[in-house]
N, C-alpha and C positions, 0 to 999 in steps of 0.2 A: 166630365167626359162628354156626356150628352151628344151634341151635334158633331163632335169630333169623331164619333163612331159611325157617321153617315157620310156618304152612301156606303153601306156595309160591304156590298159585293166588290166595289172598287178598292176598298181598303184590303179586302181579302186577296184580291189580285196582286196587290203590292206585296203582301206577306208571302204569297206563293212564289212570286218572281225573286224576291230576296232570298228565300229559302233555296231555290234552285241555284242562284248565283253563289251562295255560300257553300252549297254542296259541291259544286264544280271546283271551287277554290280549295276545299278541304281535300277532295280526292286528288287533285293535282299537287297539293303541297307535300305529300309524303315522298313521292319520287324526287321532287325538287329538293327537299331536305337531304335526301340520300346523296344526291349529286353534290350538294354544297358541302356535306360532311366529308365526302371522299376528297374533294378538291381542297378544302381548308386543312384537313389533316395532312394531306400530301405536301402542301405549302409549308406547314409547320415543321414537318420532318426534314424538308429540304433547306429551309432557311433558319429554323430555330426561333423565328419571331413569334411572339405571342398574339400578334394582331389577327392572324387567321383563326385562332381559337376564340378570340374575342368576337369576331364576326360570326362564327359558328354558334357560340352561346347566345348571341343576340337573335339569330335566326330561329333557334330552337325555342327561345322564350316567346318570340312572336308566334310560333306554331301553337303554343299553349293558348295564346290569345285568340287565334283563328278557331281553335276547337271550341272555346267558350262562346265565341260570337256565333258559331254555327248552332250550338245548343240554344242560345238566345233566340236565333231565328226560328228554331223549332217551337219554342214557347210562344213567340209572336204569332206563328201560324196557328197554333192551338187556340190562342186567344181570339183571333179573328174567326176561326171556325166555330168556336163556342158562341161568339157574338151572333153569327148567322143562323146556326142550327138550333140553338137553345134560346136565342134572344136574351142571352145572359152576359153581363160584363164581369168577367172573371178577373178580379183585381190580383189574385195570387199569380195567375199566368202572366199578366201584364207586368207585375212587379219583378218577376224573374227575368223577363225579356229586357226590361229597362236596365236592371242591374248588370246583366251580362254585356249588353251593348256598351254601357258606360265604362266598365272596367277593361273592356277589350283594348282600348287605346293605351292603357297603362303598360301593357305588355310590349309596347313599341319603345319604351323608354331606353332599354338597353341598346336597341338599334340606333336611336337618336344619339346616344352617347357615343357609340361606335363611329358614326358618321362625323361627329365633331372631332373626336380624337384622330380619326383618319385625316381630316382636313388639316389639323394642327401639326401632325407629324409627317405628312407626305412632302418631302423636299424634292423628290424627283419626278413630280407630276406637273402637268400644265395648270395654269391659273383657271382654265375652263373646268378642269376636273375638280379642283378645289371648290369652285363656285357650285358645282353639282352636288358635292358633299354638304355644303352649307345649305343649299337650297332644299335638298331632300330633308335634311334635319329640321329646317324651319317648317316645312310642310307638315311633317309628322307631329311636331310639337304644337303647331297651331291647331291641328285637328283635335288633339287632346284637350287643349284649352277651350275650344269651342263646344265640345260635346261632353266630356267626362264630368266637369263640375255640375252642369245642368242636369244630366241624367242621374247622377248620384243624389242630388237634391230632390229630384222627382221621385226617385226610389224611396227616399226617406219619407216623403209625403204619402206614398202608397202604403208604407208600413204602418201608418197611423191606425189605431183601433177604430176611430170614427173618421170616415171619409168625408172630407170637406169638399163638396163638388166644385165650388169656385176656386179653391186652392189647386185641385187636380186639373181643372181647366187651364188655370194660369201656367202650371208647370208642364202640362201637355203641349201648350202653345210654345213655351220657351224651348222645350226639347225639340220640337219640329223645326223651329227657327234655327237653333244652334246646329242641328244636324245638317241643314241646308247650307249654312255658312261653312261648316266643316268640309262639305263636298266642294264648295267654291274654292276655299283656300288650297285644298289638295290639288284640284285640277288646274287652277290658275298658276300655282307654283310649278307644276309639272310643265306647263307651257313656257315658263321662264327659264328653268334650269336644264330642261331636257330637250324639248321640241324647239323652243326659241320663238320669241315674238317677231313676226315677220310680215311685212306688208308688200313684198316684192311680186306677189301674184294674187289672183282672186282667191284661190283655194287657201293659201296661207293667211290672207287677210281675214277671210271668213273664220278660219280656225282660230286665229289670234283673238278676234273680237268675241267669238263664242266663248273661249276660255276665260276672258276677262270679264264679260258682262252678263251672260245668260243666267248663271246661278246667282250672281250678285243681285240682279234685278229681281229674281225670285225671292231672295232673302229679304230685300227691302220691301217688297209687297207683303210678305208675311208679317214683318214688323208693323206695317200700316194696318193690316186687317186684324191682327191679334192684339192691338193696343188696348181695347176694352178688357180683354182677358188678362193681360199683363197687370193692368191697374186694378183688376177685380171690380170695375164699375158696372160690368154687365157680362153675361155669358153668351151674348149674341155677337155675331160677326157677319160680315158680308160674304156669303158663300160664293158669289160670282167672282169677286176679287180673289178669294182663296183658290178658286178653280183656275184662274189665270196664272196665279203664282205657281201652282203645281205643273201646269202645262209648260211654263217657262223653265221650270226645273227639269222636266222631262226632255225638253228640246236640246239641252246641252249634249247628252249622249247621242241623240238622234243626229244632230249636226256633225258631231265629231266623227261618227261612223260614216256619214256621207263624205266628209272631207278625206277620211282615211282611205276611201275607195279610190281616190284619184291622187293622193299624196303619200308617198312612201314613208316619209318621216313620221307622219301621224299614225300610219299602220304599224310602225315599229314599236309604238308605245300603247298599242291597243289593249294589251294584257293588263295595263294599270288603270283602265277606265271602268268606272262603275256603270257598265252597260245596263244593269238591271233598272236603273233610274228612268229608263224610257217609259216604264209603266206608270210614272207620275202623270203622263199625258192622259192615260185612262182615268186616273184618280181625279185629275183636274176637270175633265169632261163630266165625270160623275157629279162633282160639286156644281158645275155650271147648270146641269139639268135638274139638279135636286131641288125639290120644292119643300117649303116648310110644312111640317105636320101640325 
């Protein structure tokens, strides 16, 4: 874990921001589920189709995932707080946070299935709508593949009775990298199936390039900087390049918000953006100014 726990205050700020983000999502999810339930039950009663109930079940399963992810955010916040206040690496808190973040994506499987079935059975909708179903399903599935296997493997390493620092460093690095690529595929696919890749104006061009490249560049930089950790040839890495990678990751949401202020299409999808990742800029700056001890 070592230098991945530094700079501690910057990592704590990430944990706080993620906690607030998840708290807002959790609070808003209950009235949203109530509205969805009323709508889907009404559609089932009026049409007799089971698809509305399928949709409702997938949304409620996803709600369980949201609750577990929020609990994981609490554990991650407690982990970073313990790191700062007690100067102690609490493996048990980190282990719980990693597990809950990893399994969260599994609760999206029913919704992924619903989207695919909806695309296959919708004969009276446009090809654009069908593309949206497939695009959203691909986005959720890809996030699961980028994050869940790595996080569950990381969790298995944290469960070991004897902590192998080089192994933990390796899977910490892989988890961070996989998470960033998960964010990239989510937001890039959103631009493909919902917003649209468009170069007809400066704002759309900036938005399209941002969706395609910013998080991707951050992920590629992480691969480069963490290569010694992946290979377990060293636990050292270039903190300056790591800082640049995190700044790039934080710039995605920053640029998106700027574009949304002048482009209605981007504003319409603002609720699906991981705005909390703006705090990665602070984390990146923390690594840029961090000196070896």
